[in-house]
C-alpha positions in Angstrom: -42.2 12.4 96.4 -39.4 14.4 98.6 -37.5 12.4 101.2 -37.9 14.4 104.3 -41.4 12.9 104.0 -40.2 9.3 103.0 -40.4 8.2 107.3 -44.0 9.4 107.7 -45.2 8.4 104.8 -43.8 5.4 105.8 -45.8 4.6 108.7 -49.0 6.3 107.7 -48.9 3.3 104.7 -48.1 0.8 107.9 -51.1 2.4 109.5 -53.5 2.6 106.6 -52.8 -1.1 106.1 -54.2 -2.4 109.4 -57.5 -0.8 108.3 -58.2 -1.2 104.8 -59.2 -5.3 104.1 -59.8 -4.4 100.6 -56.7 -2.6 99.6 -58.7 0.5 99.8 -57.7 4.1 101.0 -58.8 5.5 104.4 -60.5 8.8 103.9 -59.5 11.6 106.2 -61.2 15.5 106.1 -59.0 17.7 107.4 -60.8 21.9 107.3 -59.4 24.5 108.5 -61.7 26.1 111.4 -60.1 29.2 113.1 -60.0 33.4 111.0 -56.8 33.3 110.9 -54.7 32.5 107.1 -51.8 30.4 108.2 -53.3 27.5 106.5 -49.7 26.3 105.5 -49.3 23.2 108.2 -52.3 21.6 107.4 -51.5 21.8 103.5 -48.7 19.9 104.6 -49.9 17.4 106.7 -52.1 17.3 103.5 -50.2 16.6 101.5 -47.9 14.3 103.2 -50.9 12.0 104.1 -51.8 12.0 99.9 -48.3 10.9 99.5 -49.0 7.3 102.1 -52.1 6.8 100.5 -55.3 8.5 101.8 -58.4 10.1 100.4 -57.4 13.2 101.7 -60.5 15.8 101.7 -59.6 19.2 102.6 -62.5 21.8 103.3 -60.6 24.7 102.9 -59.7 28.1 105.0 -62.4 29.6 107.4 -64.8 27.2 107.5 -67.3 27.0 111.2 -67.4 24.2 112.7 -71.0 23.3 111.4 -70.5 23.3 108.5 -67.3 21.3 108.9 -69.8 18.7 111.0 -72.3 18.8 108.1 -69.3 17.7 105.7 -68.4 14.6 108.1 -71.7 13.6 108.1 
């Protein structure tokens, strides 16, 4: 894990431990709904959450709100 992400990962692991009684992973859905191509930020967040032990589902770029809602349900 990158040293720059370690403080974030430590806090995320502490947060995850509060909500997972059985030691399972919390699942988080990330989506990029805007039409621009700037998705680096969401990818950095996804990697940080994954490194912290979350199960990350990234839907990709250019998704509609309806599609993201359907995936979430």
